[in-house]
C-alpha positions as CSV (number, residue, x, y, z in Angstrom):
1,X,36.6,-47.5,-25.7
2,X,32.8,-47.3,-25.6
3,X,32.7,-46.3,-29.2
4,X,35.1,-49.1,-30.2
5,X,33.0,-51.7,-28.4
6,X,29.9,-50.3,-30.1
7,X,31.5,-50.7,-33.5
8,X,32.6,-54.2,-32.6
9,X,29.1,-55.4,-31.5
10,X,27.1,-53.5,-34.1
11,X,28.9,-53.4,-37.5
12,X,31.2,-56.4,-37.5
13,X,28.4,-59.0,-37.2
14,X,26.6,-57.3,-40.1
15,X,29.8,-57.5,-42.2
16,X,30.4,-61.1,-41.1
17,X,26.8,-61.9,-42.1
18,X,27.2,-60.4,-45.5
19,X,30.4,-62.3,-46.1
20,X,28.7,-65.5,-45.0
21,X,25.7,-64.9,-47.2
22,X,28.0,-64.3,-50.3
23,X,29.8,-67.5,-49.6
24,X,26.7,-69.6,-49.1
25,X,25.1,-68.9,-52.5
26,X,24.7,-72.2,-54.4
27,X,22.3,-72.8,-57.2
28,X,20.5,-75.8,-58.7
29,X,19.2,-75.4,-62.2
30,X,16.5,-77.9,-63.2
31,X,17.2,-78.5,-66.9
32,X,15.0,-79.8,-69.7
33,X,16.7,-81.8,-72.5
34,X,15.6,-83.3,-75.8
35,X,17.5,-85.3,-78.4
36,X,20.6,-85.4,-76.2
37,X,21.0,-81.7,-75.7
38,X,20.0,-79.1,-73.1
39,X,17.3,-76.8,-74.3
40,X,18.0,-73.2,-74.8
41,X,15.7,-71.9,-72.0
42,X,17.5,-74.0,-69.4
43,X,20.8,-72.6,-70.5
44,X,19.4,-69.2,-70.1
45,X,18.5,-70.1,-66.5
46,X,22.1,-70.9,-66.0
47,X,23.0,-67.5,-67.4
48,X,20.5,-65.9,-64.9
49,X,22.1,-67.8,-62.0
50,X,25.4,-65.9,-62.6
51,X,23.6,-62.7,-61.3
52,X,22.8,-64.2,-57.9
53,X,26.3,-63.4,-56.6
54,X,30.0,-63.8,-57.0
55,X,31.3,-67.3,-56.1
56,X,28.0,-68.9,-56.9
57,X,28.4,-72.6,-57.3
58,X,26.0,-73.7,-60.1
59,X,24.9,-77.3,-60.5
60,X,22.5,-78.5,-63.3
61,X,20.1,-81.4,-62.9
62,X,19.2,-83.6,-65.8
63,X,17.0,-86.7,-65.5
64,X,15.5,-89.4,-67.6
65,X,16.9,-92.7,-69.0
66,X,18.6,-94.2,-71.9
67,X,21.4,-93.0,-74.2
68,X,19.8,-89.5,-74.7
69,X,20.3,-88.8,-70.9
70,X,24.0,-89.5,-71.1
71,X,24.3,-87.4,-74.2
72,X,22.4,-84.6,-72.5
73,X,24.7,-84.9,-69.4
74,X,27.8,-84.6,-71.7
75,X,26.2,-81.5,-73.4
76,X,25.3,-80.0,-70.0
77,X,29.0,-80.3,-68.9
78,X,30.1,-78.0,-71.7
79,X,27.1,-75.9,-72.6
80,X,28.0,-73.0,-70.2
81,X,31.3,-72.1,-68.5
82,X,29.5,-71.3,-65.2
83,X,28.4,-74.8,-64.5
84,X,30.5,-76.5,-61.9
85,X,28.7,-79.8,-61.6
86,X,26.2,-81.9,-63.6
87,X,23.8,-84.1,-61.5
88,X,22.4,-87.1,-63.4
89,X,19.3,-88.8,-62.2
90,X,18.9,-92.0,-64.2
91,X,15.3,-93.1,-63.6
92,X,12.5,-94.2,-65.9
93,X,10.1,-92.2,-63.8
94,X,11.6,-89.0,-65.1
95,X,11.8,-89.9,-68.7
96,X,8.7,-87.8,-69.4
97,X,8.3,-84.4,-67.7
98,X,5.5,-85.3,-65.3
99,X,5.3,-83.0,-62.4
100,X,5.0,-85.5,-59.6
101,X,8.2,-87.6,-60.0
102,X,10.3,-84.5,-61.1
103,X,9.1,-82.5,-58.0
104,X,10.0,-85.5,-55.8
105,X,13.4,-85.6,-57.5
106,X,14.0,-81.9,-56.9
107,X,13.0,-82.3,-53.3
108,X,15.4,-85.2,-52.9
109,X,18.3,-83.4,-54.5
110,X,17.7,-80.3,-52.4
111,X,17.7,-82.3,-49.2
112,X,21.1,-83.7,-50.0
113,X,22.6,-80.6,-51.6
114,X,21.2,-77.8,-49.4
115,X,21.1,-75.3,-52.3
116,X,20.3,-71.6,-51.5
117,X,18.5,-71.2,-54.9
118,X,16.7,-73.5,-57.3
119,X,16.0,-72.2,-60.9
120,X,14.1,-73.4,-63.9
121,X,13.0,-71.8,-67.1
122,X,9.6,-70.1,-67.2
123,X,8.2,-72.4,-69.9
124,X,5.8,-75.3,-69.7
125,X,8.5,-77.5,-68.2
126,X,9.5,-75.2,-65.4
127,X,5.9,-74.0,-64.7
128,X,4.8,-77.6,-64.4
129,X,7.5,-78.8,-62.0
130,X,8.7,-75.9,-59.8
131,X,5.5,-75.0,-58.0
132,X,4.9,-78.6,-56.9
133,X,8.6,-78.8,-55.8
134,X,8.2,-75.6,-53.9
135,X,5.1,-77.0,-52.1
136,X,7.1,-80.0,-51.1
137,X,9.9,-77.8,-49.7
138,X,7.3,-75.4,-48.1
139,X,8.6,-72.2,-49.8
140,X,6.9,-69.7,-52.1
141,X,8.4,-69.5,-55.6
142,X,8.9,-66.3,-57.5
143,X,7.8,-66.7,-61.1
144,X,8.7,-65.1,-64.5
145,X,11.8,-63.3,-63.3
146,X,13.3,-60.9,-65.9
147,X,16.1,-59.3,-63.8
148,X,18.2,-60.2,-60.8
149,X,19.8,-57.8,-58.4
150,X,21.7,-60.0,-56.0
151,X,20.7,-63.1,-54.2
152,X,17.4,-61.9,-52.9
153,X,16.0,-59.1,-55.1
154,X,14.3,-59.8,-58.4
155,X,12.1,-58.1,-61.0
156,X,9.1,-59.7,-62.6
157,X,6.3,-58.3,-64.8
158,X,2.7,-57.8,-63.5
159,X,-0.5,-56.7,-65.1
160,X,0.3,-58.5,-68.4
161,X,3.7,-56.8,-68.6
162,X,2.4,-53.2,-68.1
163,X,4.2,-52.8,-64.8
164,X,7.3,-54.3,-63.3
165,X,7.4,-55.4,-59.7
166,X,10.6,-55.6,-57.6
167,X,10.4,-58.5,-55.1
168,X,12.7,-59.1,-52.2
169,X,12.8,-62.7,-51.0
170,X,12.9,-63.0,-47.2
171,X,11.7,-66.6,-46.8
172,X,13.5,-69.8,-45.9
173,X,15.9,-71.5,-48.3
174,X,15.8,-72.4,-51.0
175,X,14.7,-69.4,-53.0
176,X,12.9,-70.9,-56.0
177,X,12.7,-68.9,-59.3
178,X,11.4,-69.4,-62.8
179,X,13.3,-67.4,-65.3
180,X,12.1,-65.7,-68.5
181,X,14.7,-67.0,-70.9
182,X,14.3,-64.0,-73.4
183,X,15.6,-61.7,-70.6
184,X,18.8,-63.7,-70.2
185,X,20.4,-64.3,-73.6
186,X,23.4,-66.7,-73.6
187,X,26.6,-65.2,-75.1
188,X,28.6,-67.2,-77.6
189,X,30.9,-69.8,-76.0
190,X,34.4,-70.0,-77.3
191,X,36.1,-73.3,-78.0
192,X,38.6,-72.8,-75.1
193,X,35.7,-72.4,-72.7
194,X,34.0,-75.6,-73.9
195,X,37.2,-77.6,-73.1
196,X,36.7,-76.8,-69.4
197,X,33.9,-79.3,-68.8
198,X,32.1,-79.6,-65.5
199,X,32.2,-82.8,-63.5
200,X,29.4,-85.3,-63.9
201,X,27.9,-87.0,-60.8
202,X,25.2,-89.5,-60.4
203,X,22.3,-88.8,-58.0
204,X,21.7,-91.5,-55.4
205,X,18.1,-92.6,-56.1
206,X,18.0,-95.3,-53.4
207,X,15.3,-93.4,-51.5
208,X,13.5,-92.3,-54.7
209,X,10.7,-94.9,-54.3
210,X,7.2,-95.6,-55.5
211,X,5.8,-92.6,-53.7
212,X,7.3,-90.5,-56.4
213,X,4.7,-91.7,-58.9
214,X,1.6,-89.5,-58.9
215,X,-1.9,-89.6,-60.3
216,X,-0.9,-88.3,-63.8
217,X,0.5,-90.6,-66.4
218,X,2.2,-90.2,-69.8
219,X,0.0,-91.0,-72.8
220,X,1.8,-89.8,-75.9
221,X,3.8,-87.0,-77.4
222,X,2.9,-85.5,-80.7
223,X,4.9,-82.9,-82.6
224,X,4.8,-81.3,-86.0
225,X,7.2,-82.6,-88.6
226,X,8.7,-79.3,-89.7
227,X,12.2,-77.9,-90.3
228,X,11.1,-74.4,-89.0
229,X,13.1,-73.0,-86.0
230,X,11.7,-73.3,-82.5
231,X,9.2,-70.6,-81.7
232,X,10.8,-69.7,-78.4
233,X,14.3,-69.0,-79.8
234,X,13.7,-68.0,-83.4
235,X,15.3,-64.8,-84.8
236,X,12.2,-64.1,-86.9
237,X,8.6,-64.9,-86.0
238,X,5.6,-64.6,-88.3
239,X,2.3,-64.6,-86.4
240,X,-1.3,-64.8,-87.6
241,X,-4.5,-63.7,-85.8
242,X,-8.2,-64.1,-86.0
243,X,-8.2,-61.6,-88.9
244,X,-7.0,-64.3,-91.3
245,X,-10.5,-65.8,-91.0
246,X,-9.7,-69.5,-91.7
247,X,-7.1,-72.2,-91.4
248,X,-6.8,-72.2,-95.2
249,X,-5.7,-68.5,-95.1
250,X,-3.3,-69.3,-92.2
251,X,-1.3,-71.4,-94.6
252,X,-0.1,-68.2,-96.2
253,X,1.6,-67.4,-92.9
254,X,3.3,-70.7,-93.0
255,X,4.5,-70.3,-96.5
256,X,5.9,-66.8,-95.7
257,X,7.7,-68.3,-92.7
258,X,9.3,-71.0,-94.8
259,X,10.6,-68.3,-97.2
260,X,12.0,-66.2,-94.3
261,X,13.3,-69.2,-92.3
262,X,11.1,-68.0,-89.5
263,X,9.0,-69.6,-86.8
264,X,5.2,-69.5,-86.9
265,X,3.2,-68.0,-84.1
266,X,-0.5,-67.4,-83.5
267,X,-2.8,-65.5,-81.2
268,X,-5.1,-67.2,-78.7
269,X,-8.1,-66.3,-80.9
270,X,-6.5,-68.1,-83.9
271,X,-5.8,-71.2,-81.7
272,X,-9.3,-71.2,-80.2
273,X,-10.7,-71.0,-83.8
274,X,-8.8,-74.1,-84.7
275,X,-6.5,-72.5,-87.3
276,X,-3.4,-74.0,-85.7
277,X,-2.4,-76.1,-82.6
278,X,-2.0,-74.4,-79.2
279,X,1.8,-75.0,-79.1
280,X,2.1,-72.0,-81.5
281,X,0.3,-69.6,-79.2
282,X,2.2,-66.4,-78.3
283,X,1.1,-64.4,-75.3
284,X,0.6,-64.4,-71.6
285,X,-0.9,-67.9,-71.6
286,X,1.3,-69.1,-74.5
287,X,5.0,-68.6,-75.3
288,X,7.1,-65.5,-74.6
289,X,9.2,-64.5,-77.5
290,X,11.7,-61.8,-78.2
291,X,12.9,-62.2,-81.8
292,X,14.8,-59.6,-83.9
293,X,11.8,-59.4,-86.2
294,X,8.2,-60.0,-85.2
295,X,5.6,-59.8,-88.0
296,X,1.9,-59.8,-87.0
297,X,-0.8,-60.4,-89.6
298,X,-4.4,-59.9,-88.7
299,X,-3.5,-59.4,-85.0
300,X,-5.5,-56.9,-83.1
301,X,-3.1,-56.6,-80.2
302,X,-4.9,-57.8,-77.1
303,X,-3.0,-57.0,-73.9
304,X,-2.5,-60.8,-73.3
305,X,-0.8,-61.2,-76.7
306,X,1.3,-58.1,-76.4
307,X,2.7,-59.4,-73.1
308,X,4.2,-62.3,-75.0
309,X,6.0,-60.3,-77.7
310,X,6.6,-56.7,-76.5
311,X,10.3,-57.3,-76.1
312,X,10.8,-58.0,-79.8
313,X,13.4,-55.7,-81.4
314,X,11.4,-54.8,-84.5
315,X,7.6,-55.3,-84.7
316,X,5.8,-55.1,-88.0
317,X,2.0,-55.2,-88.0
318,X,-0.4,-55.7,-90.9
319,X,-4.1,-55.0,-90.2
320,X,-7.0,-53.4,-91.9
321,X,-8.1,-51.7,-88.7
322,X,-6.0,-48.6,-88.3
323,X,-7.0,-48.3,-84.7
324,X,-5.9,-51.8,-83.7
325,X,-3.9,-51.7,-80.4
326,X,-1.0,-53.6,-82.0
327,X,0.0,-50.4,-83.8
328,X,0.9,-48.8,-80.4
329,X,3.8,-51.3,-80.2
330,X,4.7,-51.6,-83.9
331,X,7.4,-49.5,-85.5
332,X,6.2,-50.4,-89.0
333,X,2.6,-51.0,-90.0
334,X,0.4,-51.5,-93.1
């Protein structure tokens, strides 16, 4: 009888706790949208949320105003079969991705929903909003996650991608993560799956007052008028570095990209030299890419740049310096 009582008081509470934990996993994905559609990195964050545990209830939050918001909500309802609910926050304050109002919105939704996890893509959108929202919720976020092993154990790169760190989260809820989208590709969705759309609900913004407006303000948005694919999701990326010497020479990279149907990238040195705008920068302080083919012209291969493209399937490097570090990662070189 003593042994039976020991089993009852020692092991059963642990089992009960595990069951309770598994059932309590619920995730909020903070999504970015443009032109009435959810952006690919945000859909990848939904894909990552699946790994948090079986029975995970995934909600996706979209915010803004106007017809594009309603179109984005409709797209969110069918963009991934794991989404159970779409939360729509119709507010002019969130039309532009300013950190202050969006962080207040995430704080408001978390107070009402009590989610165990909050996810966003590890791009400029997520990196801008999630840390401020985490501060409001008094938790420490885990950034740039590339692998998920359950609801509390995650893998993220450190030392510019030269080492991987396994992190176990033991803090209070919610556990907040930014997800490297290239590590969680989204599988093709069948027509039958798309027919099972998630329900759409409006967020009560009655308490979302003037205190949500911060010190930053929207000035303008500029973008290049180009038909080239997006750098973050392109199958082929053609990148130029400082070795191209001038902005005029960099135009050869752009012409090649047009022929290949590829996106154009650049190193930080090329951006700092004024060859191209900084939204084309690939690397630790730029965009993380993982195309099927990555072509690097005049790129030396600084560790910060390699951190942004090391996951590419095929890397082709062209450089006059045969000792350039980029050749340590390339499988073809000239």
